[in-house]
N, C-alpha and C positions, 0 to 999 in steps of 0.2 A: 553719340558721346561714349556709350559703353564700348563700341567697337575701338574707338581711338584710345580709350584708357586701357584696353587689353593690349593694344599694340605698343603703347609706350610705358606700360606698368613695369616696375621692378619685379623681381621674382617674388613669389609668395613666401610666407613664413616657412612653408615645407621645404623650400630650397635654401634655407639659411645655411651658413657654413656648417658642414657635417663634422661630427667628431665621434669617435668611438672610444669608450673608456678602456684603459689598459687591461682591466680585469676581463671584460668582454672579449677583447682581442686575444687574451691568453686562453680563455675558454674555447674560442674557435680555432686555436692553434695557428693563428696568423704569424706574427713576427715575434712572439715571445718564445724563443727557442733556446735550449740549454747548450752550454759548451761542455767539453768533457769533464771540466771541474764541477759541473752541476749549476754553475751560475747561469741565471736567466739573462740572455742578451736581447735587448730591445733597442730601438733606435734612440731611446733616451739614455739608457746605460752605455751604449756605444759611444755617445758624444762625451761621456766622462773620461774616456781614454784621450789624452792630449793629441795623440797622432791623428785619430779620427776627426776630432774637432778641428784641428789645424787644416787637414786636407779638405774637409767640407767647407770650411771658411774660405780657404784659398780659392776653391773652384766657384763657390757661389758669389763671392765679391768680385772675382775676376770677370765673370759674366755679367754681374749686375751693373759694372761701370761701363760696359760697352753699349753704345747707342744702337738700337734696332730700328731701322728705317723702312718705310713702305716705299718702293719705287714703281714707276710705270714704265713698261718697255715700249719704246717707240722706234721701231726698225732696229738699227744698230746702236741707237742712243737710248739713254734712260734719264728720267728725272724724278725728283722726290714728288710723290702723290700727296701734296699737302692738302688737297681738297677732299680726299677720301676720309671717311669716318674712322677707318682702322688706323690711319696715320696718327690721329690725336690719341687713340687708345695705346698705341705702342710707344709713343715718344713723350706723352704728357701724363696721362693717368689711366691705368688699366681699370680702375674702379674708384669709388669715392674716398677710400681710406688708404690707398697704397700709391707709392710713386713707382715708376718703371723699375728703378733699381731695386727697391724692396720686393717687387713681384718677381723679377728674374732671380733674385737671391733665394726666394722661397721656392721657386720652381726647381732650381739646381739642388737645393737642400733636400727636397722631396725625392728627386731622382737619385741622389747619393745615398739616401737612408732607406728608401722604399722601392725605388725602381720605377715609380709611376707618379705622375702629377695630373690632377684632375681640377677643372674649373668649370663653374656653370656659366653658360653664355646668356646674358641678357640681351634681347634683340628688340629692334624697333624698325618696322617696315622691312624686315628680312636682313637687316645689317646688325652686326655685332656691336653693341654699344658699351658693354662692360663684361669683365671677366672676374668672377668671384671664386677664389680658391676653396677646394673641398679637402678634408682630411683623407689622405689616400687609404688609411685604415678603415674608413667608413664606407668605402665603395667596393662593390663586387661587380665584376664584368663577366658577361657571358655572350655567347652568339646565339641568336634565336634561330628559328627554322628557315628564315630567309637569309641567314649568314650576315646578319646585321648586328653590331654590337649593341647591347643593352646594359645599362648601369643601374644596379640596385643600390641606393644610397640610404644610409642610416643617419638621421639627424639628431641634434643634440637633445631634442624632446623625446627621443625613442621612436619617432614615427619613421616610416620608410616610403620610398617612392621609386618607381622604375622610370628611368629617363632614357631618351634616345641619343644617338650620336650627334644628332642635330642640336641637342641641348647641353652636351658635355664636350669640353675640349680636353683631350686626352694625349699627353706626351709620355712616352715610355722609352726605356733604354733597351739593352740587349734582351731579346725574348726568345723563348723556345717554341711558342705557339702563334706568334704574330699578333698576340692580343694583350698579354700581360707582361710588363717588364720584370726581369729577375730582380729580386731584392738583394743588393750587395751585402747588407748586414747579415742577412740569413745565410748566405753562402760563405761569408767570411767570419762567422760567429766563433769558430774555434781560435782563429788568430786573435780576435778581439778579446775573447775570454782569457787567453794566455797573456796578453798585454795587461789586462785588468788585474789578473792574478798576481803578476809580477809587481805591479804597483802596490797591491795590498801586501805582498811579501816584504817589500822595501819599507813600507809604513810600519808594519810590525817589527821589523828589524831595529829600526830606529826608535820605536816606541818603547821597546823593552829595555833599551839602554844597557846598563851594566848587567842586567839579569842574564843576558845571552852571551856575555863575553867572559864569564868565569864561574867558579863554584866555590862554596864554602865547605870546608873539611875540618873534622874534628875526630880524635879517637874516643871521645866520650859519647855516651848514649843520651840523646836529649829526650826529656819528658815530652808528652804530648802538649803540655801547656807551654813549655819552653820552645818547642818547635813552632807552635802557632804564633807565639809572641815574635819569635825571630823572623818568620815568614811575613807577618804583618808589617813589622818594623822595616825590614828590607824592602818590601814592596812600596811602602810609603816614602822611605827616605832615598832609595837609590834606583827606582824604576822611572824610566822616561828620560828624554834628552836634557831637561832641566836639572836632573839629579846625577848626571854621569860622572861628574868630578868631585862630588862631595866625599870627604874622608870617611872610612869605615870605622865603626866603634864595635869591636869584637870582644867576646867574653868566652869563658869556658873552653879555652884552647882553640878556638875557631881560627882557621887560616883561610885566606883568600887565595885561590889558585887561578891564575889567568889561563884562559883557554883561547887559542888562536882561532880566528874565523875560519870556518870550513870553506873549502874551495867552491862548493856549490852556492854558499852565501856571498862570497866575494865576486862571483860571476854574474850576479843579477843585473848589474849595470850594463854588461855586454849583451845580456838577454833583452834588455829594455831597448837598447840601440837596434838590435836585430828586429825586434817587433816594430819599431818605428819604420824601418826600411820595408818590412813586409806590408804594413798598412799603406805606405806610399805606393807600393806596387799595385795594390788593389785599386786605388783611385788614379794611378798613373801621374802622381805628383812628384816632381824632383824633390829629394830630401832637403835641399837647401832652402826650399820655400816654406818648410815648417821649422826652420832654425837648426837643422842638422847639417852643418858645414863641413863635416869630417872629410868628405870626398869631393868637396867643391874646390876648384882652383880658379885662378883669374882667367885661365885660358879656356875653361870648359863651362863656365857658369852661363855665359851668354848663349852658347849652344844648347844648354839645358833649358834656358828660358824659352828659346824658339821651339824646342821639342815639346815643351809644356803646352804652348799655344796650338801647335800642329796636331798632337796626338792625345792630349788631355781635354782641351777646350773645344776644338773644332767638331769632334763627334757630338757634343751637346749642342753646339750652335746649329749644326746643320740639321739635327733632329727638330729643334725648335722652329727653325726657318720652314722646313717642309711642312711641319704640323700647322704653322700659321697659314701657309698657302692652301692646304687641304681643308683645314678645319675652321678657319676664321673668314676666308674670302668666299663669296658667293660663286656658284658655278660659272656665271657669266664674266666674273673678274679674274678667274683662274687663267694663268698663262699671259695675261696682260699686266697684272700687278704681282709683285712678289716682295717678300720681306728679306732683309739682309742685315746682319750684325757687321759693324766695322771693327774687325779684329786687327786692323793695320796698326793702331796706336800701340798695341802690346809688342809689336814686331819691330818698332822703330828702334834704331840704334842711337849712339851718342850723337852730339850736334855735328861733329866732323864727318862721321860716316853718312848722316842724312844729307848734309850739304854736298858731298861728293856725289851721292846718288842723284840728287836733284840736278846737279850740273850735267852729269851724263844724260839724264832724261831729257833736259832741255836741249842739249847738243844734238841728240839723235831724234828730236821731234816727238818723244813720247809724252813729255809734259810741256805745258806753257808756264811762263813765270807765275801766272795766277793760279794754276793748279798746284804749284809748290807752296805759294802763299796760303792757299785754303788748307793744305795739309798741315801747315804750321799754325792754324787758327788765326791767320792774318787777313786783313782786308785786301781786296785785289787793287791793282794799280792800273792807271790808264795805259792802254796799249799793251797790257800784259797777257792778252789771249792769243798771241801769234805763236804758231808752232814752226819751228825752224826745221830746215832740211839741209843736210850738208851738200855742198856743191858737187862733190865727187859721187853722190848717190843719186843724182838726178838723171833723167833720160830725156831725149829729144826724138820723139816719133818721127818728125818730119825729116830730120837728118838721116835716120835709119832707112826710111823709105827711099830717100835720094840715093843713098849708097847702094841699096839693092837694085835700084833701077839703073845705075851706072855700070854695075857689074853684069 
């Protein structure tokens, strides 16, 4: 019974979801890096910038809504491996508290903000039964003397454990050493810091209200008491957006002189637009997908959407697929089983375009009617599994042989 309980047990308390406090991460020099302005940029502060939040959300939700299916290769054919344990993990529940969509969204969020995603593998009889996410900031990766990755994990209770690659599922993005993915936030911290500084500048600009748009002038010299009373009264009655249009009550020859907004003040909106485009370039997200429609037109927005799938999503999808094949399948199942995301739903055009494509596919024998019905989430019909071949594209070997014999 002890052997069976060890085989089927969940991970111990030491392998609970790990988390590193921000203070500890800052002391270790992890991701708490300063921009030129001295602002500390972390994954949490970066998400306060609307462009970063929008890009991360678009990427994570786009991947999260795509089904990931385990297939079995049988010669030139393939079929869903519904009897494999990993099929249920990928399509139904990766663990006891997350749906597949929530799991993929978390994975992409970690890759966008940290460059790495780690999950503890709960196994039974050698097969992965559950994936439990770990905080990327609580995992330290190194190669041992046998060139095998080892993962030093810090847990919530402060305890640490060293786990092997057989126990940790690791997905990473672009890397310089083949082991640790580069942190996009760390490398883009100056651009993110500038975006946050621009937002703070705009907030202060509107917060000050009338104070920043003019000056009070008088030929008389104000006493300290009069100056203090005027300053406090002006701050209370005229500072802030809610007080901008209140009339002034001036005394002692005071006059209000309007000051035009400086050029650098009036350009901060353009700076904010530029920062949005720069953040979009970091994540390769088309600007129109985060509500920046300035350069989007009716003719190019569809091509931008296709480019988003091909060049923004596909690198993530292929990394995950290959890591599933290498890290979650047993050595005996590799090459026979493989995981695949269905990204075709994101590339589908309007109904007229789809049905024209289906018509040509059926005409040339690429699709059967039931294949097209399946792509439209419709039930198959009787006799719909026939693949047509145009008459002018057929060959008659016997006729060719007869002609050659005659000649």
